[in-house]
C-alpha positions, 0 to 999 in steps of 0.5 A, a space after each residue: 571912347 568918343 561916340 558919334 551922335 546922330 540924333 536926327 535919325 535916332 529911332 525908338 523901338 519898344 524892344 529897347 525892342 500863371 494865367 490860363 486865358 483861353 485864346 485860340 490860334 489855328 495849329 498845323 502839324 510841324 512840317 518835315 519838308 520845305 514848302 513848295 515855292 513859285 520857283 521850280 528850280 529852287 533847292 536848299 541844303 539839309 542837315 541833321 544834327 545829333 549832339 551830346 553835350 556835357 556842361 560843367 556849370 562851375 567852369 562854364 566849359 563843356 564837351 561836345 560830340 556832334 554827328 551831322 548828316 549833310 545832304 547836298 541837294 545842290 547841283 554842285 560838287 562840294 570840295 570844302 565845307 565850313 562851320 561857324 564857331 561863333 563863341 570865338 568872337 569873344 576873345 581879345 583881338 577878334 574881329 568883333 572886338 576890333 570892330 567894336 573898338 574902331 567903329 565911331 559909335 560902338 554898341 554900348 553892350 560891347 564897347 571894349 569889353 571883349 579886349 578885357 576878357 581874361 582866359 577863363 572869361 573868353 569864349 571858344 570852340 575848339 575842334 579836336 577831331 573831325 571825320 567824314 564818313 569815318 575818315 579824318 579830314 583836315 580842318 583849320 580854325 580861322 577866327 569864327 569859321 572852321 575851314 574844312 578840306 574834304 577827304 572826298 568831294 560831296 556829289 549832288 544828291 549825296 549824304 555825308 556824315 561828319 563826326 566831331 569832338 569839340 571843347 568849348 567855353 561859355 564867355 562872360 555875357 557880352 552880346 546875345 549869348 554868354 554866362 552870368 548876364 547883368 540880370 543874373 541868368 547863368 547860361 544864355 546859350 545862343 550860337 554855342 555849337 559848331 554850325 554848318 554854314 549855308 551853301 546856296 545858288 550864290 555859293 558859301 555863306 561862311 561869314 565871320 561873326 563880327 556883330 550882326 546877324 545869322 544864316 543857317 541850314 534847315 534840318 532836324 536837331 537831336 540834342 542831349 544836354 547833361 547839366 547840374 541837376 539843379 538847373 532848369 533848361 528851356 529853349 528850342 525843341 520838344 523835351 523827350 524825357 521829362 520822367 527821367 529828369 524828374 521835370 514836368 516840362 508841360 506843367 512846370 513841376 519839378 521833382 529831381 532825381 538823386 543824382 549830380 547831373 541830369 541829361 535833358 533830351 530835346 528834339 527839334 524838327 525842321 529848324 535852322 538853329 538850336 538855342 537854350 538857356 539854363 538857370 537854377 532859379 527859373 520859375 517856369 509857367 505854362 499856358 496852353 493855347 486851345 488848338 494852338 501851341 503850348 507857351 512856356 515862360 521861364 524867368 528868375 524868381 528874384 525879380 521884384 514884385 512888379 517885375 514878377 507880376 509883369 511876367 504873369 500879365 505877359 502870358 495871355 498877351 503873348 497868346 494874343 500876339 501869337 494869334 495875331 501873327 498866325 492870322 495876319 501872316 500864316 499859322 505858327 507850325 510848331 507845338 510850343 514857343 518859349 519866352 525866356 529871361 536871358 541874353 542882353 536885350 531881345 533876340 529871336 531863336 528857333 521856337 523861343 526868344 531870349 529877352 531881358 526881364 527887368 522891364 515895365 509891362 509895356 516894354 516886356 510885351 513890346 520886346 516879346 511882340 518883336 521877337 515873336 514876330 521874328 518867328 515868321 520874318 527870318 525864322 520861317 521866312 529864312 532870309 539871309 540876315 547878314 545880307 538882307 537884314 532889313 527884310 528880317 528886322 524891318 518886316 518884323 517892326 512892321 507886323 509887330 507894331 501893328 500887333 501892339 497897336 491892336 493887342 495893347 489898344 494903342 489906337 494909333 492911326 499909323 503904327 509906323 509913324 516913328 519908323 517913317 520919321 526915323 527913315 526920313 531923318 536919315 534920308 535927309 542926312 549925308 550918311 545913308 547907305 543902300 539897304 543892300 549894304 551887308 549888315 557888317 559894312 555900315 559905317 555907323 551902327 546907328 545907320 544900320 539900326 535906322 536902315 534895318 528897322 525903320 527903312 525896312 518897315 517903311 518899305 513894307 508899309 509904303 508898299 501898301 500905299 503903292 498897291 493898296 492895303 488889301 493887296 498888301 495883306 494878300 501879298 504877306 499871306 501869299 509870301 508866307 504860303 509860298 516861301 515858309 521853310 525856305 530861304 527867300 530873297 528880297 525880290 521874292 516879296 516884290 514878285 509876290 506882290 506883282 502876282 497878287 496885283 498884276 502890276 509891275 513893281 521892280 522900280 519900287 524895289 530898285 529905287 527904295 532898296 538898291 539906291 538912296 534915291 529919295 521921294 520928294 513931290 511938291 505942289 508947284 503952283 495953282 492957277 485958277 482950276 489948274 494944278 501943277 505938281 513937281 517931282 523933285 526927288 529921283 524916286 518915282 511914285 504914284 500920287 494921291 492928291 486931295 483937293 479942297 474946293 472953295 465951296 467946302 467940298 473935297 475931291 480925291 485924285 489918283 495919278 498912276 505911275 506910268 511904269 507901274 502899268 496899272 493902278 491900285 484899287 481906289 475910290 479916287 478920281 483916276 486921271 492920266 498917268 505920270 511918266 517918271 522922266 517928266 519933272 512936272 504934271 498938270 491937271 485941271 479941276 472942275 471947281 475953284 480951289 481952296 487947297 491942294 494936298 499931296 499924300 494926305 495919308 502920309 504913307 508915302 515916305 516923302 522927305 519934305 512934307 513942307 511942299 506937299 500942300 498949298 492953300 489959296 
């Protein structure tokens, strides 16, 4: 299949992207209720899952019984509910299949592979029966969504119990989840169960699974998994019965009972997803962080010697990363986290990540840094990934790149330089779409990637340029404090910044997230001691300017943006505001000028840096 190559805005991410070193991190108890927010009218739905799963590792089929207690915390009467049936995407003719075969630049991991799956290789979830408070209810499977007509409407504040029996088949590993990955992992079980769709003040979010991200309802999970006794299981939740299965999950020791199958019992409090992986050849290492979570590492014993060594070396680095994110965002609130070889690259889940394991050490740490950072940006700060993928991916790139810079001693002046270059390349092209684009609606996969990862990261890094780096760090911490365990919306980060700084910042969100307006400021002229600057792009910004005088001295100037209604903290000489509608701005200096430089830090995403400097 011919692919459209867009090299001018391709981007590179590190993710693609039994050590007992004592590294402490502050630990807080696992919360059982959503954190309070700055919106007194906020509400969110709640689900409690109990699932009994019987897995046949020979046929890759499993049977499930699910009891779901749904609490309607909304002010609305609900007449229908919806479940996600993600595994149905891995069937010939599915939306994921057709989209992959018709988009100009398909994900190479998918391509046309789904169309070639045989009946015993596809994925499916078949709902056999569904009851509401003991009464059979009508339901219809429509692609990857189960549409359910309720026997009785769910009133505001009411709890309803749904009981479901279902059969399922694990697809051949193609995208994120599946069986028998390229690295030989038997089961990567993500998006594997009927999952209640989210309902919020915007209504239902029953999006089909076409290729992108996810959204889920907060709740508690109680999962019992019966599987071949030779398989080792890791993932979301706390193991409840290590003695019964003969497995020391806290130490990695194994002494299996004499039986064909074992039932692993996990509980996970206050999460919005549940993922697991299983393989008979996992090595399981454990690292306890003092005053912090227990870290689990599960990886295949058939990795080569260098790869096995990399997994050992990864363990103390993961503890350092955990400490970094807890310090710079907020405390990790759970008792454990697992890094598991599986999947098709790297993907974050509740209390865990699945990553491919055959990597260099730097790549292994990089992908772990990225996926672990997602624990904060999207898992704990659970934005709707399908609609706001740039908050999820971009903020993760921002914080994980800074973490890598410190933990791996990279010494980069700007850890986001590649993200800036990638975004600017896209902005100068003709194919950019606004950040408000739904994750599945991008014309090109490569545009989605640059937007979500690079422009999203620049949004946060550049916000530091606008409000000051110290204020940005305060904003990130307050954002976590106010919105952890909820579903924040993109504008919440801007309102948080406004509360931290007292500045007006809606203009920044509107232009950079909701439009494809670009930043382009230029030094238009220097005549004697008079400097004239020009705004060429439509997007407004406050401006940092450094003037070098002919006597060799320098002076920094700060030109406030009038609509910001204030200034960032600065040691520069603050001069008159620049009102956006005026295309030019003129000011005078006290001495003869040798050169003028706009934005010497290069933290402003100016798309044409060639006109930012004049030398006399």
